[in-house]
C-alpha positions in Angstrom: 72.1 131.6 76.1 71.4 133.9 78.6 67.8 134.2 78.3 67.1 130.5 79.2 69.3 132.0 82.1 67.3 134.4 82.8 64.4 132.2 82.6 65.6 129.3 85.6 67.5 131.5 87.6 65.8 131.7 90.6 66.7 133.5 94.0 70.0 131.4 94.4 72.2 131.3 97.6 75.7 131.2 96.9 77.1 127.7 97.8 79.4 127.3 100.9 82.0 124.6 101.1 81.6 124.3 104.9 80.4 121.0 107.0 78.6 118.2 107.8 75.6 115.9 109.6 76.7 113.0 111.0 77.1 109.5 109.2 74.1 107.3 109.1 75.9 103.5 109.1 72.4 101.8 109.7 69.1 102.9 107.7 66.3 101.8 109.5 63.5 101.5 107.2 65.8 99.4 104.5 62.2 99.2 102.5 61.4 102.6 101.9 65.3 103.2 100.9 66.5 104.4 97.5 69.1 102.8 95.1 72.0 104.7 97.5 71.7 102.2 99.6 74.2 99.6 99.0 76.6 102.4 98.4 79.6 103.0 100.2 80.3 106.0 100.8 79.1 107.8 104.0 77.8 110.8 101.7 75.6 108.9 99.9 74.5 106.2 102.8 73.9 109.4 104.2 70.8 110.3 101.5 69.9 106.3 101.1 66.8 106.9 103.2 65.5 110.7 100.9 62.1 110.2 99.2 63.8 111.0 96.1 64.8 108.0 93.7 68.1 109.0 93.6 70.7 106.3 91.9 74.4 107.0 91.6 76.0 107.9 88.7 76.2 104.8 86.2 75.0 103.0 83.3 71.5 102.7 84.8 70.8 106.0 85.5 71.9 108.0 82.3 70.4 105.1 79.9 66.8 105.5 81.7 67.8 109.3 80.5 68.1 108.5 76.6 64.9 106.1 77.2 62.3 107.9 79.1 63.5 111.4 77.3 64.2 113.4 80.8 66.3 115.8 82.0 69.2 114.5 84.5 69.4 116.0 87.7 72.9 115.3 89.3 73.7 116.9 92.9 77.0 116.7 94.3 78.3 116.7 97.7 80.7 114.9 100.2 80.0 113.8 104.0 81.1 117.0 105.6 79.3 119.5 103.8 77.4 121.6 105.7 74.9 123.3 103.1 75.1 120.0 101.3 72.6 118.9 104.6 71.0 122.1 105.0 69.1 121.7 101.2 68.8 117.9 101.9 66.6 118.2 105.1 64.8 121.5 102.9 64.1 119.6 99.8 65.7 116.2 99.6 63.4 114.4 102.6 60.4 116.9 101.0 57.5 114.5 100.1 56.6 116.9 97.5 59.4 118.0 96.1 60.9 115.0 95.5 57.4 113.9 94.1 58.8 117.0 90.9 61.9 115.1 91.5 60.9 111.9 90.7 58.3 112.6 88.1 60.8 114.8 86.3 63.7 113.9 86.6 66.2 110.6 86.5 68.2 112.1 89.5 71.6 110.9 90.2 73.3 111.7 94.1 76.7 111.8 94.1 80.2 111.8 96.6 82.5 114.3 94.8 85.1 112.6 97.2 85.2 109.3 95.7 84.3 111.3 92.1 86.1 114.0 91.6 86.6 113.7 87.7 82.7 114.5 87.6 82.5 116.8 90.1 85.7 119.0 88.4 83.7 119.1 84.7 80.0 119.9 86.4 81.8 122.8 88.1 83.3 123.6 85.2 79.9 124.1 84.0 79.0 125.9 86.2 81.5 128.7 86.6 81.3 129.1 83.2 77.8 130.2 83.2 78.9 132.9 85.7 77.7 131.2 89.1 80.0 131.1 91.8 80.7 127.6 92.6 80.5 125.4 95.9 78.8 122.7 97.5 76.2 121.1 97.2 76.1 121.8 93.1 73.6 121.0 91.2 73.4 120.7 87.8 70.4 120.0 85.2 72.2 118.0 82.4 70.3 116.6 78.9 69.9 113.2 78.8 73.5 112.5 76.5 75.4 114.5 80.1 75.5 117.9 78.5 74.8 121.0 81.2 72.8 124.1 80.8 71.9 125.1 83.9 73.2 124.6 88.0 74.3 126.2 90.5 74.6 125.5 94.2 72.4 126.0 97.8 68.7 127.0 97.0 66.7 127.4 99.0 63.2 124.8 99.3 61.1 127.4 97.7 63.2 128.7 95.2 64.0 124.9 94.1 60.5 123.8 94.0 60.1 126.6 91.3 63.8 126.2 90.1 62.4 122.2 89.3 59.2 123.5 87.7 61.1 125.7 85.5 63.3 123.5 84.5 60.3 121.4 83.4 58.3 124.1 81.2 61.6 125.2 79.8 62.9 121.4 78.8 59.4 121.0 77.6 58.4 124.5 75.9 62.2 125.8 74.8 63.8 122.6 73.9 66.0 123.8 70.7 67.2 126.5 73.2 68.2 124.1 76.1 70.0 122.4 73.8 71.9 125.3 72.2 72.4 126.4 75.4 74.3 122.8 76.4 76.1 123.2 73.3 78.2 126.5 74.1 78.5 125.4 77.8 79.8 121.9 76.6 82.5 123.5 74.0 83.6 126.1 76.8 84.6 123.0 79.3 86.0 120.9 76.1 88.2 124.1 75.0 92.4 122.9 75.5 94.1 124.6 78.4 96.5 126.2 76.4 93.6 128.2 74.0 91.6 128.9 76.8 94.5 130.5 78.8 96.7 131.6 76.0 99.9 129.6 76.8 103.1 130.0 75.6 106.1 128.7 76.6 108.5 130.6 77.8 111.3 129.7 79.7 110.7 130.2 83.6 113.0 132.7 84.7 114.5 134.0 88.8 112.7 137.6 87.5 109.4 136.0 86.6 109.3 133.9 89.5 110.6 136.8 91.9 108.0 139.4 89.9 104.5 136.7 90.7 105.8 137.2 94.4 105.6 141.0 93.8 101.5 141.2 93.3 100.6 138.4 95.3 102.7 140.7 98.2 100.6 143.2 97.4 97.4 141.4 98.7 98.7 140.7 101.8 96.6 141.2 105.2 99.5 143.7 107.1 97.2 143.3 109.8 95.8 139.2 110.8 98.4 138.0 108.3 98.2 135.7 105.3 96.3 137.3 102.1 93.7 140.4 102.8 90.6 138.5 102.4 87.4 136.6 104.3 86.5 133.7 104.4 90.0 132.9 104.9 91.8 129.5 103.5 94.9 128.7 104.8 96.3 127.2 100.8 99.6 125.3 102.2 101.3 125.4 99.0 101.0 129.8 99.2 103.1 129.8 101.9 105.4 126.7 101.0 106.3 128.5 97.8 107.4 131.9 99.9 109.0 129.6 102.0 110.8 128.0 98.9 111.8 131.6 97.8 113.0 133.2 100.3 115.6 130.5 100.7 116.2 131.2 96.6 116.0 135.0 97.1 116.8 136.3 100.9 116.6 139.6 99.3 112.9 139.8 99.1 112.0 139.8 103.0 109.7 137.5 102.6 110.4 135.7 106.3 108.7 138.4 108.1 105.4 138.3 106.7 106.0 134.6 106.4 106.7 133.8 109.9 103.7 135.9 111.0 101.0 134.5 109.1 102.0 130.5 110.3 101.5 132.5 114.1 98.2 133.9 113.2 97.0 130.9 111.9 97.7 128.5 114.8 96.5 131.5 117.2 93.4 131.3 115.9 90.3 129.3 116.4 91.0 127.6 112.7 93.6 125.7 115.0 92.1 123.8 117.0 93.7 124.7 121.1 93.3 121.7 123.0 93.1 118.5 120.3 95.6 119.9 117.5 94.6 119.4 113.9 93.2 122.6 111.4 90.3 123.4 110.4 88.9 124.1 106.3 88.3 127.6 106.6 88.0 130.7 108.9 84.7 132.7 107.4 86.1 136.0 109.1 89.5 137.6 108.4 90.3 136.8 112.0 91.4 132.8 111.7 88.8 133.2 114.4 85.9 131.3 113.5 86.1 127.9 111.8 84.1 125.8 109.8 85.0 122.9 112.2 85.3 120.1 110.1 88.4 118.9 109.8 90.0 117.4 106.1 92.5 114.8 106.1 94.4 116.9 102.6 94.4 120.0 105.0 96.5 119.1 108.1 98.6 116.6 106.1 99.6 119.8 104.2 99.6 121.9 107.1 102.4 119.1 108.3 104.9 119.6 105.5 104.1 124.1 105.7 105.2 123.8 109.7 107.8 121.5 109.4 109.7 123.3 106.5 109.0 126.7 108.9 110.5 125.2 111.8 113.5 124.1 109.6 113.8 127.3 108.3 113.3 129.0 111.5 113.5 126.7 114.7 110.3 128.1 115.9 109.6 125.9 119.3 105.6 126.6 118.8 105.7 125.2 115.5 107.4 121.8 116.5 104.1 121.3 118.9 102.0 122.0 116.7 103.4 119.7 114.8 102.9 117.1 117.2 99.7 118.0 118.1 98.4 117.3 115.1 100.2 114.6 114.5 98.3 113.1 117.6 95.0 114.2 116.6 96.2 112.4 113.2 96.4 109.2 115.7 94.1 109.5 118.0 91.0 110.2 115.8 91.9 110.0 111.7 94.3 106.6 111.4 92.3 103.1 111.1 94.8 100.0 112.3 95.3 99.1 109.1 97.8 102.0 108.7 95.5 104.2 106.3 94.2 107.6 107.7 90.2 108.6 106.7 88.7 111.3 104.6 87.3 113.8 107.0 85.7 114.9 110.3 82.7 116.6 110.6 81.8 120.1 112.0 78.3 119.2 113.4 77.5 117.5 116.5 73.9 117.0 117.8 72.5 118.8 115.3 74.9 121.7 115.7 77.9 123.2 114.2 80.7 123.3 116.4 79.4 121.7 119.2 81.9 119.4 120.1 84.5 121.8 119.7 83.4 125.1 121.9 83.3 126.1 125.7 81.0 127.9 127.4 82.5 129.9 130.7 81.5 127.4 133.7 82.8 124.6 131.5 86.4 126.0 131.3 85.7 126.8 134.7 85.3 123.4 136.0 88.6 122.0 133.9 90.7 124.9 134.6 89.9 125.3 138.2 92.3 127.3 140.8 93.9 128.5 137.2 90.6 129.8 135.5 91.1 133.9 134.9 95.4 132.9 133.4 93.1 130.2 131.2 90.2 132.6 130.2 92.6 135.4 129.8 95.0 133.0 127.2 92.6 131.3 125.4 89.7 134.3 125.4 87.2 133.3 127.3 84.7 135.4 128.3 81.8 135.0 130.4 79.7 136.0 127.3 81.2 134.5 124.5 83.4 135.3 122.1 81.1 133.8 119.6 77.4 132.8 119.6 77.0 132.8 123.5 80.1 130.2 123.4 83.5 130.0 123.4 86.1 129.1 120.3 89.0 128.9 122.3 92.2 131.0 120.3 95.3 133.6 121.8 94.9 136.8 120.9 97.4 138.1 124.1 101.0 136.7 123.9 103.0 134.8 126.0 105.1 138.0 127.5 102.1 139.6 128.6 100.1 136.7 130.1 103.0 136.5 131.8 104.0 140.3 132.9 100.3 140.0 134.4 100.3 136.7 136.4 103.4 137.2 138.0 104.6 133.8 136.1 107.9 132.4 134.8 107.8 130.5 131.0 108.4 127.2 132.2 105.4 127.9 134.7 102.5 128.9 132.3 103.8 126.5 130.2 103.6 123.9 132.5 99.9 124.7 133.2 98.4 125.5 130.0 99.9 121.9 128.8 98.2 120.5 131.4 95.1 122.6 131.4 94.8 121.1 127.7 95.1 117.3 128.9 92.1 117.5 130.9 90.4 119.6 128.5 91.3 116.8 126.6 89.7 114.0 127.8 86.2 116.3 129.2 85.5 116.9 125.4 86.3 113.2 124.7 83.0 112.7 126.8 81.0 114.5 124.3 78.7 113.3 121.0 81.9 113.2 118.2 81.0 114.7 115.3 80.4 112.3 112.4 83.8 110.5 110.5 83.9 110.3 106.5 86.0 106.7 107.5 87.0 107.2 103.3 90.6 105.9 102.4 91.2 107.9 99.3 94.7 107.3 98.6 95.9 111.0 97.2 95.0 112.4 100.5 96.7 109.7 102.0 100.1 110.6 100.3 99.9 114.4 101.4 99.8 113.4 104.8 102.4 110.4 104.0 104.3 112.9 103.0 103.5 116.0 106.1 105.0 112.8 108.4 107.8 112.4 106.9 108.8 116.0 106.5 107.7 116.2 110.2 109.7 113.5 111.4 113.5 115.0 108.9 112.4 118.5 111.2 112.2 116.9 114.7 113.8 113.7 114.1 110.9 112.4 117.1 111.4 108.8 115.5 107.3 108.4 116.5 106.8 109.8 113.5 108.5 108.1 111.1 106.9 104.6 113.1 103.8 106.1 111.6 104.9 107.0 108.3 105.8 103.6 107.3 103.1 101.7 109.0 101.3 104.4 106.1 103.7 103.5 103.9 102.8 99.6 104.3 99.5 100.5 104.0 100.0 102.1 100.4 101.4 98.6 99.5 99.3 96.5 100.3 95.8 98.2 100.3 96.7 101.1 97.0 98.2 99.3 94.9 96.4 96.5 93.1 98.6 94.7 90.2 100.7 97.7 90.7 97.6 100.1 89.8 96.9 102.7 91.8 93.0 102.5 93.5 91.8 106.0 94.5 89.6 104.6 97.7 90.7 101.3 99.3 88.5 98.8 99.0 87.3 100.4 95.9 88.1 99.6 92.3 88.0 103.0 90.8 91.7 103.5 89.0 93.4 106.4 91.4 93.0 109.6 89.5 96.6 111.6 88.6 96.0 113.8 91.5 96.2 110.0 93.7 99.2 109.0 91.6 100.6 112.9 92.0 100.5 112.9 95.3 101.4 108.8 96.0 104.7 109.2 93.5 105.2 112.6 96.1 105.0 110.6 99.0 107.3 108.0 97.9 109.9 110.7 96.4 110.2 111.5 100.4 110.3 108.4 102.2 113.0 107.2 99.9 114.6 110.2 100.8 113.7 109.9 104.2 114.8 106.0 104.9 116.4 105.3 101.4 114.4 102.4 101.0 114.8 101.8 97.5 112.3 100.5 96.8 110.1 103.3 97.4 111.8 105.4 94.3 111.2 101.8 92.1 107.6 102.0 92.6 107.3 105.8 92.4 109.0 105.3 89.2 106.6 102.4 87.8 103.6 104.7 88.2 105.8 108.1 87.1 105.5 105.6 83.9 102.2 103.8 84.3 100.7 108.0 84.2 103.4 109.0 80.5 101.2 106.1 79.6 98.1 107.1 80.0 97.6 110.4 81.3 99.9 112.7 79.6 98.5 114.7 76.9 102.1 115.6 74.5 100.2 118.1 72.8 99.3 120.4 76.1 102.1 119.4 77.9 100.3 118.2 80.9 98.4 115.2 82.3 94.6 114.8 82.3 92.7 114.1 85.6 91.7 111.0 84.2 93.2 107.7 83.0 92.8 107.0 79.7 91.3 103.0 81.0 88.3 105.5 82.9 84.9 105.9 82.2 84.2 108.6 79.1 82.3 111.5 80.1 81.6 114.3 77.8 85.0 116.1 78.4 88.6 114.5 79.5 90.3 117.5 81.6 93.2 118.5 82.9 94.2 120.3 86.4 95.9 123.2 85.5 95.5 125.6 88.9 96.8 125.0 92.3 93.9 125.3 94.9 93.9 123.6 98.1 94.6 120.8 96.4 98.2 121.9 94.2 97.5 120.5 91.0 98.2 116.8 90.0 100.7 118.9 87.2 102.6 121.1 89.7 102.7 118.0 92.0 104.0 115.3 88.3 106.7 118.5 87.0 108.3 118.6 90.4 108.6 114.3 90.3 109.7 114.2 87.4 112.2 116.6 88.1 113.8 114.8 91.3 113.2 111.4 89.6 114.8 112.8 86.8 117.5 113.6 89.0 117.7 110.9 90.8 117.8 108.2 87.9 119.9 110.2 85.6 117.1 110.4 83.4 116.8 113.2 81.0 113.2 112.7 79.4 112.4 113.4 82.5 113.9 116.5 83.4 113.0 117.8 79.8 109.1 116.8 80.4 109.4 119.1 84.0 110.7 121.9 82.4 108.8 121.9 79.4 105.3 121.6 82.0 106.5 124.9 83.9 107.7 127.3 80.7 103.7 126.1 79.6 102.3 128.7 82.1 105.8 130.3 83.4 103.7 133.7 82.1 100.7 132.9 84.5 103.2 132.3 87.4 104.1 135.7 87.0 100.5 137.4 86.6 98.8 134.8 89.2 101.2 133.3 91.1 98.5 132.8 93.4 96.6 130.5 91.8 99.7 128.6 90.1 101.8 128.5 94.3 102.7 124.8 93.4 103.9 125.3 90.2 106.3 128.7 91.4 107.8 126.0 93.6 108.7 123.8 91.4 110.1 127.1 89.9 111.9 128.1 91.8 113.7 124.3 91.4 114.5 124.7 87.9 116.1 128.5 88.0 119.5 127.2 89.1 121.0 123.8 89.3 120.5 122.0 92.1 122.7 119.5 94.2 122.7 116.6 94.4 123.8 115.0 97.6 125.4 111.5 97.9 125.8 109.9 101.2 128.5 106.6 101.2 129.5 104.7 104.1 128.3 103.1 107.6 127.2 106.4 109.3 125.2 107.5 106.7 121.9 107.5 108.9 124.0 109.5 110.7 124.6 112.3 108.4 120.9 112.3 106.8 119.9 113.0 110.1 121.8 115.4 110.7 121.1 117.4 106.5 117.7 116.7 106.8 116.6 118.8 109.4 118.2 121.6 108.1 116.5 124.0 105.7 117.5 123.1 102.4 114.5 123.0 99.7 117.1 123.1 96.7 118.6 119.4 96.9 118.3 115.5 96.0 119.8 113.3 98.5 120.7 110.2 98.3 122.2 107.4 100.4 123.1 104.0 100.7 126.1 101.8 102.6 126.4 99.1 100.1 126.6 98.6 96.5 123.4 100.3 94.6 122.1 100.4 90.4 121.0 103.9 91.7 122.6 106.7 89.4 123.6 109.1 91.5 124.8 106.0 94.1 127.7 104.6 91.6 130.9 104.9 91.9 130.7 106.4 95.3 133.1 104.8 98.2 134.3 105.2 101.8 137.0 108.0 102.1 139.5 106.7 103.8 137.3 104.6 105.8 134.9 107.0 106.5 131.2 108.1 105.4 131.6 110.2 102.1 129.6 112.9 101.4 130.0 114.4 97.3 127.7 117.2 96.1 127.4 117.1 92.9 125.7 119.5 90.1 125.2 117.9 86.4 126.8 115.5 87.2 129.3 116.5 88.2 130.6 116.5 91.4 133.4 118.3 94.3 136.3 117.0 96.4 134.0 114.4 99.0 134.4 115.2 102.1 133.9 113.3 105.3 133.0 116.6 107.0 128.7 117.4 106.8 130.0 121.6 107.6 132.3 121.4 105.0 129.9 119.6 102.3 127.6 123.0 103.4 130.3 125.0 102.4 130.1 123.3 98.8 126.4 123.9 98.6 126.0 128.1 100.0 129.1 129.1 97.5 126.6 128.2 94.9 
């Protein structure tokens, strides 16, 4: 196996998860287009005029590989992936390289956002080969889809040499190649319990605290976050710290947590002019982002900063929430109510050109306040990045006030006016490309974020936006009761989609108290248990039993930039179990978390959403029920408070929901019931008294 890798490996440069080239919506010369011309994916359409004879993943390509006994080249990327487009320009648009590919391989192009199941399998295969994963992901398979070599970005010279080497090895060393393919296929097919030596043990507060202490050893005390670069925000890690800080205040978590959240929104990774977050920063300072904006990041960051606002009352967090929601409405919202997938980093062929400013451009907008704006946003005459400027904040408002002799209100007024004018000026530029796929799971994460934002701030416009997205999900993403992955396509949703949508539906109920949302969440959970659950592993598969039969069926275990479907489902099962008095759901959630309890203690960084769910399990959760005509007023006040450990139900009329059974008004006033394990304390009519009952536990 090692010999084969040495034969094939030719100067591969590690892949980068980055940004993009403008989507081509129309092909100038359809006669020269390949089979991707009929695709719906913006990413596949970008490759439809390549001289490479690309196939989409499907029976036609797979049968041809077997009939002609040719190796398969699977190339995976997405529309806002910068290095995907670099490799496309250098190699896939090169006629001589395309000729080698067409003669010797069956070439398949995949949009990882449309087919995360295939991406998941072959990404793990490349990692099993000892190669860092990333996109573009290029994997060579036997005709029966088994991987034998792969990598990420290859310069054109190395790619040409690799293609010829693979051709030679496939023809002359087929036995060794097949042997390697079997080894890698076996590695990626191993069950999770054996691979990670999972041994169910009871989750405890001690294990959660131990995991936190290990995570804290990697804190970056100078710039916030973790001590590494590039820096991904990883929202679930910081959300876990919010939850743990509430559960165990003695750990003194809040200082580094808020320090991190502040440093992130000070940096260039946050769009200081238009709101919204880029995917990651290339440095440890949160300064230089890869400028693509992904829906899933921003949906989760709305949740994170809303929770942080509830915790701290920091008005700057409320401002960041509002700017990000306005960006979503302005640039990511379809008229039908769904949210698009991503914005590219590049415009006019240059990364970040839409977002950066020269000193003179800034001066034109700032006018008489040029010196102040330059100091506030670190705008330099020679630039703070590649002769231009990425707006960021490296000085405090107090420092600026002292320098320019202003009061805070005047400073904030000047900054707000500058932002408005700069946003209008920026809108005159050529915009980055838009990936207009509407992905169900990403919309679920965003709906949850908008609902959290409404709870935290009380802004009714956020609730209106959430209601619009909720109606979109019911109308366009639920087809005959089954969740689909992408709007207007027939692919059934993956576990990630189900988990995120169920999470959003529970949050929708606990915000609006529309009982229909809770019933739909339960219907989807029943589907999950019937079609996705693996009772041996006590985890969910990523794909349904009705999905295409690939070379293996995977469980996603670890929390990444998007939390794993399993950790999200553990939380969903617990909360639905409490709402619906379903003991089997509660036991299932506990079994799932106990399954990874030891891993949580060892590797919290990669199981941060699991760790958040664990904080809900180590002590009884208050079940708060409000019954009576004033329930909206009381629930609005309650949801604005920092109480991450709770479920909440409310109504003014009789309901079949178990938590609302036998609840009544108290002497003609709206009653508030605080219950634990189906036992309620003395009902009260005053929220302060109810809060005292919660804090006394």
